C-alpha positions, 0 to 999 in steps of 0.5 A: 732202717731207711725211711722207705723201708719204715713206711708202714712202721711209721704209720703205727701208733707210738705205743705199738712202736715202744712195745715193739722196741722193748721186744727187739723189733720183730714187728719192724722186721715183719713190716719191712718184708711186707713193705717190699711186697707193697712196693712190688704191688705198687709197681705192678699197679703202675704197669697195669695203668700204663697198659690201659692205653694203646699208645703206652701199653706193653706189646703183649697187651696190644692183642688183648686191646684189639680183641676188646675192640673186635679187631679182626686179622691180628697176627698172633705170631710175635715178631720184634720187627712188626708191631700191631699197635698202629693197626689197633690204634687206627681201629680205635680212632675210627670207632671213636669217630664212627659215622662222622664225615671225617672218617668216611672221607678217610675210608673213601680215600680223599685224605692222605693221598694226592691224585695226579690228574688234570685239575678240570677232570671230574671223574678223578676228583677225590670223593667227599661225603655229603650231609643229606639232612640239610639238603632234605630240609630245604625241599 
């Protein structure tokens, strides 16, 4: 028997291993079967741990994470060409930074695209959020 299949058996006290050897090692055979199932459970737990995060989760988990976040408009039809991971990941990004000036600027459109206008044209400048609390404190 290999050391991996004897992992549980080696945890037993020596007295039980000696008695098991006298009887033809039925306990070792039982524990090797249980050890195989233990390896399956450990692999399943490792997979579940990977599914906690949107970046490393399996594709079937993405709609469930989106449902937990309250994401609307998720497509329930599974296709291999399209993943909803980016949509759910962006929603998670916005929820983590809810109410911050950075997210307001992204949603207003001032980040990520450049407007081609005249440099002195005030109408076509990208919007920028202002914080009014410091302005109100001065008056």
